[in-house]
ROMAR-999235 format. One record per residue (C-alpha): residue in one letter; chain; x, y, z. Coordinates in Angstrom, 2 decimals, m for minus. Last residue first. Example, Ala and Ser with C-alpha at 12.3 -4.5 7.8 and 13.67 -1.06 7.14 Angstrom:
! residues 2
<s,A,<13.67,m1.06,7.14>>
<a,A,<12.30,m4.50,7.80>>
END
This chain:
! residues 405
<x,A,<21.19,39.04,48.00>>
<x,A,<17.64,39.93,49.00>>
<x,A,<15.49,42.13,46.74>>
<x,A,<12.34,43.55,48.30>>
<x,A,<9.65,44.90,45.98>>
<x,A,<7.26,47.03,47.98>>
<x,A,<3.61,48.07,48.25>>
<x,A,<3.58,50.46,51.21>>
<x,A,<0.63,50.62,53.65>>
<x,A,<2.78,49.71,56.66>>
<x,A,<4.29,46.67,54.93>>
<x,A,<2.92,44.92,51.84>>
<x,A,<5.43,42.89,49.82>>
<x,A,<4.93,43.22,46.06>>
<x,A,<7.72,40.84,44.85>>
<x,A,<9.50,39.18,47.78>>
<x,A,<12.60,37.71,46.13>>
<x,A,<15.32,35.48,47.52>>
<x,A,<13.05,34.53,50.41>>
<x,A,<13.40,33.85,54.13>>
<x,A,<16.97,35.09,54.30>>
<x,A,<16.77,35.62,58.07>>
<x,A,<19.17,38.56,57.74>>
<x,A,<17.17,40.06,54.90>>
<x,A,<13.84,39.65,56.63>>
<x,A,<15.19,41.37,59.76>>
<x,A,<16.73,44.16,57.67>>
<x,A,<13.39,44.79,55.99>>
<x,A,<11.59,45.06,59.33>>
<x,A,<14.29,47.34,60.78>>
<x,A,<14.13,49.54,57.68>>
<x,A,<10.36,49.84,58.05>>
<x,A,<10.68,50.77,61.71>>
<x,A,<13.31,53.38,60.91>>
<x,A,<10.98,55.04,58.42>>
<x,A,<11.65,54.92,54.69>>
<x,A,<13.22,57.96,52.97>>
<x,A,<11.44,59.22,49.88>>
<x,A,<13.16,60.38,46.69>>
<x,A,<10.93,62.33,44.38>>
<x,A,<8.83,61.76,41.27>>
<x,A,<6.40,64.68,41.15>>
<x,A,<8.90,66.83,39.28>>
<x,A,<8.63,64.45,36.35>>
<x,A,<4.97,65.46,36.04>>
<x,A,<2.36,62.74,36.14>>
<x,A,<0.73,61.56,32.96>>
<x,A,<m2.99,61.52,32.22>>
<x,A,<m4.31,62.70,35.58>>
<x,A,<m6.67,61.26,38.23>>
<x,A,<m5.53,57.65,37.84>>
<x,A,<m1.85,58.62,38.02>>
<x,A,<m0.19,55.51,39.51>>
<x,A,<2.37,57.74,41.21>>
<x,A,<5.92,56.45,41.21>>
<x,A,<7.92,56.89,44.40>>
<x,A,<11.51,55.73,44.70>>
<x,A,<13.06,54.41,47.90>>
<x,A,<16.74,53.68,48.24>>
<x,A,<18.54,51.78,50.96>>
<x,A,<22.09,50.50,50.54>>
<x,A,<23.28,48.18,53.31>>
<x,A,<24.51,45.50,50.94>>
<x,A,<21.39,45.66,48.76>>
<x,A,<17.97,46.88,49.83>>
<x,A,<15.46,47.81,47.13>>
<x,A,<12.22,49.50,48.02>>
<x,A,<9.56,50.29,45.45>>
<x,A,<6.81,52.68,46.42>>
<x,A,<3.48,52.62,44.65>>
<x,A,<1.14,55.50,45.32>>
<x,A,<m2.65,55.32,45.31>>
<x,A,<m4.20,58.76,45.66>>
<x,A,<m6.83,58.13,43.04>>
<x,A,<m8.12,55.10,44.85>>
<x,A,<m7.55,51.64,43.48>>
<x,A,<m10.45,49.92,41.70>>
<x,A,<m8.65,49.11,38.44>>
<x,A,<m5.66,47.78,40.37>>
<x,A,<m7.22,44.96,42.39>>
<x,A,<m8.20,43.09,39.26>>
<x,A,<m5.83,43.88,36.42>>
<x,A,<m6.53,47.00,34.33>>
<x,A,<m8.58,47.70,31.19>>
<x,A,<m10.42,44.37,30.88>>
<x,A,<m11.16,44.43,34.63>>
<x,A,<m13.05,47.67,34.01>>
<x,A,<m12.21,51.37,33.88>>
<x,A,<m14.93,53.80,32.86>>
<x,A,<m14.13,55.74,29.64>>
<x,A,<m14.35,59.52,29.85>>
<x,A,<m11.69,60.20,27.22>>
<x,A,<m9.19,61.62,29.72>>
<x,A,<m10.27,59.05,32.30>>
<x,A,<m9.30,56.22,29.95>>
<x,A,<m6.00,57.90,28.99>>
<x,A,<m3.38,57.20,31.65>>
<x,A,<m4.43,53.92,33.26>>
<x,A,<m5.90,52.55,30.05>>
<x,A,<m2.76,53.40,28.06>>
<x,A,<m0.51,51.86,30.73>>
<x,A,<m2.65,48.74,31.03>>
<x,A,<m2.61,48.21,27.25>>
<x,A,<1.19,48.49,27.17>>
<x,A,<1.29,46.09,30.14>>
<x,A,<m0.75,43.58,28.14>>
<x,A,<1.77,43.53,25.31>>
<x,A,<4.77,43.08,27.65>>
<x,A,<2.85,40.32,29.46>>
<x,A,<2.34,38.33,26.26>>
<x,A,<6.04,38.44,25.41>>
<x,A,<7.04,37.39,28.94>>
<x,A,<9.89,38.73,31.09>>
<x,A,<8.73,38.64,34.73>>
<x,A,<9.40,34.97,35.48>>
<x,A,<7.46,33.53,38.43>>
<x,A,<7.72,29.92,37.15>>
<x,A,<3.94,29.42,37.20>>
<x,A,<3.33,32.85,35.69>>
<x,A,<5.96,32.39,32.98>>
<x,A,<4.34,29.08,32.01>>
<x,A,<0.75,30.35,32.14>>
<x,A,<1.42,33.45,30.03>>
<x,A,<1.88,36.70,31.93>>
<x,A,<m0.84,39.21,32.77>>
<x,A,<m3.61,37.09,34.31>>
<x,A,<m2.55,38.07,37.83>>
<x,A,<m0.40,41.12,38.40>>
<x,A,<3.29,40.50,39.07>>
<x,A,<4.82,42.95,36.61>>
<x,A,<1.85,45.34,36.79>>
<x,A,<3.47,48.27,38.63>>
<x,A,<6.81,47.76,36.87>>
<x,A,<6.61,51.03,34.94>>
<x,A,<8.67,50.99,31.72>>
<x,A,<5.72,52.33,29.69>>
<x,A,<5.73,55.40,31.95>>
<x,A,<9.40,56.03,31.21>>
<x,A,<8.81,55.59,27.50>>
<x,A,<6.09,58.27,27.61>>
<x,A,<8.47,60.64,29.40>>
<x,A,<11.16,60.07,26.77>>
<x,A,<8.55,60.47,24.03>>
<x,A,<7.80,63.95,25.35>>
<x,A,<4.24,64.64,26.39>>
<x,A,<2.13,66.91,24.16>>
<x,A,<0.04,69.30,26.22>>
<x,A,<m3.57,68.36,25.79>>
<x,A,<m5.62,69.11,22.73>>
<x,A,<m7.68,65.91,23.17>>
<x,A,<m6.41,64.53,19.84>>
<x,A,<m2.89,65.59,20.88>>
<x,A,<m3.01,63.13,23.75>>
<x,A,<m4.02,60.16,21.59>>
<x,A,<m1.37,61.14,19.04>>
<x,A,<1.35,61.08,21.71>>
<x,A,<0.17,57.65,22.85>>
<x,A,<0.27,56.31,19.29>>
<x,A,<3.75,57.69,18.65>>
<x,A,<5.00,55.88,21.77>>
<x,A,<3.30,52.72,20.47>>
<x,A,<5.65,52.77,17.48>>
<x,A,<4.23,51.27,14.30>>
<x,A,<4.31,47.95,12.43>>
<x,A,<2.26,47.41,9.28>>
<x,A,<2.70,43.83,8.04>>
<x,A,<3.42,43.23,4.38>>
<x,A,<4.22,39.49,4.18>>
<x,A,<4.68,37.13,1.27>>
<x,A,<4.97,33.64,2.75>>
<x,A,<7.66,31.09,1.92>>
<x,A,<7.82,29.78,5.49>>
<x,A,<11.48,30.72,5.79>>
<x,A,<10.83,34.20,4.39>>
<x,A,<7.73,34.88,6.47>>
<x,A,<9.47,33.77,9.66>>
<x,A,<12.49,35.92,8.88>>
<x,A,<10.43,38.99,8.04>>
<x,A,<8.46,38.70,11.25>>
<x,A,<11.65,38.22,13.26>>
<x,A,<13.31,41.25,11.64>>
<x,A,<10.31,43.49,12.31>>
<x,A,<10.13,42.34,15.92>>
<x,A,<13.85,42.93,16.50>>
<x,A,<13.94,46.29,14.69>>
<x,A,<10.79,47.53,16.39>>
<x,A,<11.84,46.67,19.95>>
<x,A,<13.25,50.06,20.97>>
<x,A,<10.17,51.75,19.51>>
<x,A,<7.87,49.68,21.72>>
<x,A,<5.29,47.85,19.67>>
<x,A,<2.18,48.58,17.61>>
<x,A,<0.31,46.55,15.00>>
<x,A,<m2.27,48.10,12.71>>
<x,A,<m4.95,45.87,11.22>>
<x,A,<m5.82,46.53,7.56>>
<x,A,<m9.16,48.25,7.07>>
<x,A,<m11.53,46.34,4.76>>
<x,A,<m14.43,46.60,7.18>>
<x,A,<m12.37,45.00,9.96>>
<x,A,<m9.23,43.10,8.91>>
<x,A,<m8.80,39.82,10.83>>
<x,A,<m6.04,40.09,13.40>>
<x,A,<m6.32,36.68,15.10>>
<x,A,<m6.64,34.84,11.78>>
<x,A,<m3.47,36.50,10.51>>
<x,A,<m1.64,35.64,13.74>>
<x,A,<m2.87,32.04,13.34>>
<x,A,<m1.31,31.69,9.90>>
<x,A,<1.87,33.50,10.92>>
<x,A,<2.43,31.16,13.86>>
<x,A,<1.44,28.09,11.79>>
<x,A,<4.09,28.82,9.17>>
<x,A,<6.82,29.67,11.66>>
<x,A,<6.53,26.42,13.61>>
<x,A,<4.75,26.20,16.97>>
<x,A,<6.31,24.96,20.18>>
<x,A,<4.83,22.42,22.57>>
<x,A,<5.83,22.70,26.25>>
<x,A,<8.61,20.51,27.67>>
<x,A,<11.49,22.68,26.47>>
<x,A,<14.50,20.41,25.92>>
<x,A,<16.24,22.81,23.56>>
<x,A,<16.77,26.56,23.38>>
<x,A,<15.51,27.05,26.93>>
<x,A,<12.98,29.83,27.69>>
<x,A,<14.43,31.89,30.56>>
<x,A,<12.59,35.10,29.48>>
<x,A,<15.41,37.45,30.49>>
<x,A,<18.86,36.65,31.87>>
<x,A,<18.66,32.93,31.07>>
<x,A,<17.69,33.78,27.50>>
<x,A,<20.84,35.84,26.96>>
<x,A,<23.00,33.09,28.47>>
<x,A,<21.49,30.40,26.23>>
<x,A,<21.93,32.53,23.10>>
<x,A,<25.60,33.26,23.82>>
<x,A,<26.15,29.60,24.72>>
<x,A,<24.81,28.56,21.31>>
<x,A,<26.84,31.14,19.41>>
<x,A,<29.74,29.07,18.06>>
<x,A,<27.84,27.63,15.12>>
<x,A,<24.78,29.71,14.33>>
<x,A,<21.78,28.95,16.55>>
<x,A,<19.43,26.18,15.35>>
<x,A,<16.05,27.61,14.40>>
<x,A,<13.45,28.18,17.05>>
<x,A,<10.05,26.47,17.43>>
<x,A,<7.97,29.38,18.68>>
<x,A,<6.08,29.52,21.98>>
<x,A,<2.69,30.95,21.19>>
<x,A,<0.38,33.67,22.47>>
<x,A,<m2.64,35.64,21.25>>
<x,A,<m4.93,37.82,23.37>>
<x,A,<m8.51,39.06,23.11>>
<x,A,<m10.60,42.16,23.92>>
<x,A,<m8.15,44.02,26.14>>
<x,A,<m9.89,47.31,27.02>>
<x,A,<m13.44,47.75,25.71>>
<x,A,<m13.66,51.49,24.96>>
<x,A,<m9.95,52.28,24.85>>
<x,A,<m9.50,49.48,22.34>>
<x,A,<m7.25,46.44,22.42>>
<x,A,<m6.42,43.20,20.60>>
<x,A,<m3.39,41.60,22.27>>
<x,A,<m0.25,39.97,20.86>>
<x,A,<2.46,37.66,22.16>>
<x,A,<5.22,35.73,20.42>>
<x,A,<7.93,33.51,21.87>>
<x,A,<11.15,31.86,20.58>>
<x,A,<12.35,33.93,17.62>>
<x,A,<16.11,33.33,17.02>>
<x,A,<17.61,36.71,16.12>>
<x,A,<20.41,38.17,13.95>>
<x,A,<20.80,35.32,11.45>>
<x,A,<23.16,36.91,8.93>>
<x,A,<25.77,37.11,11.66>>
<x,A,<28.25,39.99,11.26>>
<x,A,<25.82,42.24,13.15>>
<x,A,<26.31,40.25,16.34>>
<x,A,<23.50,37.96,17.59>>
<x,A,<20.69,39.20,19.79>>
<x,A,<19.43,36.77,22.41>>
<x,A,<17.14,33.78,22.13>>
<x,A,<14.33,35.95,20.84>>
<x,A,<11.11,37.44,22.12>>
<x,A,<8.36,38.74,19.82>>
<x,A,<6.02,41.55,20.85>>
<x,A,<2.77,42.88,19.43>>
<x,A,<0.10,45.37,20.54>>
<x,A,<m2.88,45.36,18.18>>
<x,A,<m5.11,48.42,18.03>>
<x,A,<m8.87,48.80,17.59>>
<x,A,<m10.57,52.20,17.31>>
<x,A,<m13.73,52.53,19.42>>
<x,A,<m12.23,55.03,21.91>>
<x,A,<m10.79,57.21,19.15>>
<x,A,<m13.82,57.15,16.86>>
<x,A,<m16.00,58.15,19.82>>
<x,A,<m13.68,61.08,20.52>>
<x,A,<m14.36,62.60,17.12>>
<x,A,<m13.32,62.49,13.46>>
<x,A,<m10.39,60.13,13.94>>
<x,A,<m8.51,59.44,10.71>>
<x,A,<m5.01,58.59,11.89>>
<x,A,<m2.04,58.42,9.58>>
<x,A,<1.08,56.79,10.90>>
<x,A,<4.48,58.18,11.69>>
<x,A,<8.13,57.10,11.45>>
<x,A,<7.35,54.35,8.97>>
<x,A,<9.27,51.09,9.40>>
<x,A,<9.45,49.42,6.01>>
<x,A,<9.77,45.83,4.82>>
<x,A,<7.14,44.50,7.22>>
<x,A,<4.29,45.11,4.81>>
<x,A,<0.64,44.22,5.48>>
<x,A,<m0.28,40.74,4.20>>
<x,A,<m0.67,39.70,0.59>>
<x,A,<m2.60,36.55,m0.13>>
<x,A,<m0.82,33.21,0.08>>
<x,A,<m1.48,33.18,3.80>>
<x,A,<m5.08,32.00,3.62>>
<x,A,<m3.99,29.03,1.48>>
<x,A,<m1.75,27.79,4.27>>
<x,A,<1.84,27.06,3.13>>
<x,A,<2.30,23.39,3.76>>
<x,A,<4.49,22.29,6.68>>
<x,A,<8.02,21.04,6.00>>
<x,A,<9.48,23.63,8.37>>
<x,A,<9.15,21.42,11.40>>
<x,A,<6.62,21.18,14.19>>
<x,A,<4.02,19.10,12.40>>
<x,A,<0.38,20.12,12.13>>
<x,A,<m1.94,17.11,12.33>>
<x,A,<m4.64,15.89,10.03>>
<x,A,<m3.01,17.09,6.78>>
<x,A,<m5.73,17.57,4.23>>
<x,A,<m6.61,14.89,1.66>>
<x,A,<m8.01,15.40,m1.84>>
<x,A,<m5.35,17.99,m2.66>>
<x,A,<m2.61,15.35,m2.84>>
<x,A,<m1.52,15.55,m6.50>>
<x,A,<m1.86,19.32,m6.44>>
<x,A,<0.49,19.48,m3.47>>
<x,A,<3.47,18.40,m5.55>>
<x,A,<2.59,20.72,m8.45>>
<x,A,<2.07,23.62,m6.05>>
<x,A,<5.35,22.91,m4.25>>
<x,A,<7.28,22.92,m7.53>>
<x,A,<5.65,26.22,m8.52>>
<x,A,<6.71,27.77,m5.21>>
<x,A,<10.20,26.44,m5.83>>
<x,A,<10.37,28.39,m9.09>>
<x,A,<8.93,31.47,m7.40>>
<x,A,<11.76,31.35,m4.86>>
<x,A,<14.29,31.78,m7.66>>
<x,A,<12.36,34.70,m9.13>>
<x,A,<12.07,36.37,m5.70>>
<x,A,<15.83,36.16,m5.28>>
<x,A,<17.45,33.63,m2.97>>
<x,A,<19.56,34.90,m0.06>>
<x,A,<17.04,33.85,2.62>>
<x,A,<17.09,30.28,1.26>>
<x,A,<20.88,30.08,1.58>>
<x,A,<20.69,31.19,5.22>>
<x,A,<18.05,28.62,6.11>>
<x,A,<19.75,25.75,4.28>>
<x,A,<22.11,24.19,6.85>>
<x,A,<19.56,24.21,9.68>>
<x,A,<17.00,22.48,7.37>>
<x,A,<19.27,19.62,6.29>>
<x,A,<18.40,17.16,9.05>>
<x,A,<14.65,17.69,8.47>>
<x,A,<15.11,16.90,4.77>>
<x,A,<16.51,13.43,5.38>>
<x,A,<19.79,11.56,5.94>>
<x,A,<21.86,14.73,6.31>>
<x,A,<25.29,13.97,7.77>>
<x,A,<27.42,16.63,6.11>>
<x,A,<30.38,15.54,4.00>>
<x,A,<30.28,18.34,1.43>>
<x,A,<28.90,15.87,m1.11>>
<x,A,<26.08,15.15,1.34>>
<x,A,<25.18,18.85,1.40>>
<x,A,<25.22,18.99,m2.41>>
<x,A,<22.98,15.93,m2.74>>
<x,A,<20.50,17.28,m0.11>>
<x,A,<20.09,20.76,m1.65>>
<x,A,<17.12,19.80,m3.82>>
<x,A,<15.22,18.59,m0.74>>
<x,A,<15.97,21.86,1.05>>
<x,A,<14.48,23.87,m1.82>>
<x,A,<11.38,21.69,m2.01>>
<x,A,<10.82,22.10,1.75>>
<x,A,<11.25,25.86,1.40>>
<x,A,<8.56,25.95,m1.26>>
<x,A,<6.19,24.23,1.20>>
<x,A,<5.02,20.62,1.26>>
<x,A,<1.78,18.70,1.50>>
<x,A,<1.91,15.17,2.88>>
<x,A,<2.31,12.03,0.83>>
<x,A,<0.03,9.10,1.51>>
<x,A,<2.00,5.86,1.79>>
<x,A,<1.46,3.32,m1.00>>
<x,A,<0.00,0.00,0.00>>
END
């Protein structure tokens, strides 16, 4: 009985054609999956005409098997290119400095839908490496000022093999941030093709308007590169619109004719750690392992910051979809103080949560000295070494983060 053949992608056809040459070079490649790490760079260097030839090969191959669909998605790059992804997607080839908004009134602003996106990588490789990033986690949320976070999207990504000599570099970078291992991860990971397919389904265009994705300006190069890499390896034409969330916040303020905040001040507010340990912010794995760096959490914290600062400006009542439970109902005078004690050094920094104003003034951030009783309590905990980290420890009305060496 003949074995049913599965559908293939253009990249699969390319790797299959490279097998004889790789074997001639002495590489141990018994099958296509073994050759994939050796062909990624060569595939990225192909011209559009050369890739089109492999696209035609894949179509001919898949045409003989169109009567049966693949029952299970595999976690390698031999997956078929989904039909829904063959159409053009918003561009990732350019990074515009500004974006056009067509808000006629405040109701248009609060009803407008935004997508906040982040992609984590196993470190950043030097510029001399053609493979600059190894995507390992993606997070995205659908958000509006009117409804808050409407839906979220999250996947761990099946990474490519790191370039030779850089495996330790990638492992060390991950250990300092998201802590997702390069290999031996017990949770399922999704291949590039399926990630892009499901991201497209998650961000369905509304009334013919292409979805707009926003990220932190410092992360735009990494996210843009990862999207382009995944699209290239999967053989998908991609045109994703990616904008700076700092520009978005400035535009939201200007729409209400308020004083324009500087992007430095906006970035400082986006860096706030107020929601780092809030429930239902991180993905399940990062939550269970108490790891702050999470792609999904970074997207949700952008939404929290905008809700916290702009909902009252536009007259939108805060709900659990705008801010985590326990935060959305805080009083207007709530102040979060973070205390860090290290080798006898005590420093207390106050950051106002700002429910009753859009953005606090920099002059309102001031150094505060803890009381002697508070210092004695913290010193006692430090000497007893009860915990290495007490994240949000409540003492005398202060919400604190205590770091113990």
